[in-house]
C-alpha positions in Angstrom: -144.5 149.1 133.3 -143.7 150.0 129.8 -141.1 148.1 127.8 -138.4 150.7 127.4 -135.0 149.9 126.0 -132.0 151.6 127.7 -129.1 151.8 125.3 -125.8 152.5 127.1 -123.5 155.1 125.6 -120.0 153.7 125.1 -117.5 156.5 125.0 -114.4 157.7 126.7 -116.3 160.3 128.7 -119.0 157.8 129.8 -116.2 155.4 130.8 -114.5 158.1 132.8 -117.7 159.0 134.6 -118.4 155.4 135.5 -114.9 155.1 137.0 -114.8 158.4 138.9 -118.3 159.1 140.1 -120.2 155.8 139.6 -122.4 157.5 136.9 -123.6 155.6 133.8 -124.9 157.2 130.6 -127.9 155.8 128.7 -129.8 156.9 125.5 -133.5 156.9 126.3 -136.7 157.8 124.4 -137.6 161.5 124.5 -140.9 160.8 126.4 -139.2 159.0 129.3 -139.1 160.8 132.7 -136.6 160.5 135.5 -138.7 158.3 137.7 -139.3 155.8 134.9 -135.6 155.7 134.1 -134.8 155.0 137.8 -137.3 152.2 138.0 -136.1 150.6 134.8 -132.4 150.7 135.8 -133.4 149.2 139.2 -135.5 146.5 137.6 -133.1 145.5 134.7 -129.8 145.6 136.6 -130.9 145.0 140.2 -129.0 148.0 141.6 -129.9 151.0 143.7 -130.1 154.4 142.0 -129.1 157.5 143.8 -130.0 160.1 141.2 -131.0 160.6 137.6 -130.1 163.6 135.4 -131.5 164.0 131.9 -130.6 166.2 128.9 -132.3 166.6 125.5 -129.9 166.8 122.6 -131.2 168.5 119.4 -130.3 166.7 116.2 -127.7 168.5 113.9 -128.8 169.7 110.5 -126.7 168.1 107.7 -126.2 168.8 104.0 -125.1 166.1 101.6 -123.7 167.0 98.1 -124.7 164.5 95.4 -122.7 165.5 92.3 -120.3 168.0 90.7 -123.1 170.4 89.7 -123.8 171.2 93.4 -127.1 169.5 93.8 -127.5 168.7 97.5 -130.0 167.3 100.0 -130.7 168.9 103.3 -131.7 166.8 106.3 -131.2 166.5 110.0 -130.3 163.9 112.6 -133.0 162.9 115.0 -133.2 164.4 118.5 -132.4 162.1 121.4 -132.3 162.2 125.2 -129.4 161.1 127.5 -129.8 160.0 131.1 -127.0 160.2 133.6 -127.7 157.6 136.3 -125.7 157.7 139.5 -125.7 154.5 141.5 -125.4 154.0 145.2 -122.0 153.4 146.7 -120.6 149.9 146.0 -123.0 149.2 143.1 -121.7 148.9 139.5 -123.0 147.8 136.1 -121.2 145.3 133.8 -121.3 147.7 130.8 -117.5 148.4 130.7 -116.4 145.0 132.0 -114.8 144.0 128.6 -112.9 147.3 128.5 -111.5 146.8 132.0 -110.4 143.2 131.1 -108.7 144.5 128.0 -106.8 147.1 130.1 -105.7 144.5 132.6 -104.4 142.2 129.8 -102.5 145.2 128.2 -100.9 146.0 131.6 -99.9 142.4 132.1 -98.4 142.1 128.6 -96.5 145.4 129.2 -95.1 144.1 132.5 -94.1 140.8 130.9 -92.4 142.6 128.0 -90.5 144.9 130.5 -89.3 141.9 132.5 -88.0 140.2 129.3 -86.2 143.4 128.2 -84.7 143.9 131.7 -83.3 140.4 131.8 -81.9 140.7 128.3 -80.2 144.0 129.2 -78.7 142.7 132.3 -77.6 139.5 130.7 -75.9 141.4 127.9 -74.3 143.8 130.3 -72.8 140.9 132.3 -71.4 139.2 129.2 -69.9 142.5 127.8 -68.2 143.2 131.2 -66.4 139.8 131.1 
């Protein structure tokens, strides 16, 4: 099998898809087909793949201005292909593991801060009542 590099897309939309529908998004070379993507994900991550959807994104044309006289350079970003890989039930990839850990830490810190403020409020209220 060819040595193809799957680059996961780290974005809010991709994170939401991974949480709700167990679908992960990868950037893949333009010449890669769905069967190859499925085989590579199965081989690299050792998980079962239910379906693969692909989309070709055309690169945007851009203009850069160089100086005050209006000289500019036209160019374009390169085209790329995205693959939406849906895994079988119960399977997951460790792509967003760090993000989930950060969310858990933030929740714990918020709960701890709430507990401290509640005890301070109630402590002050009791002292003021006396």
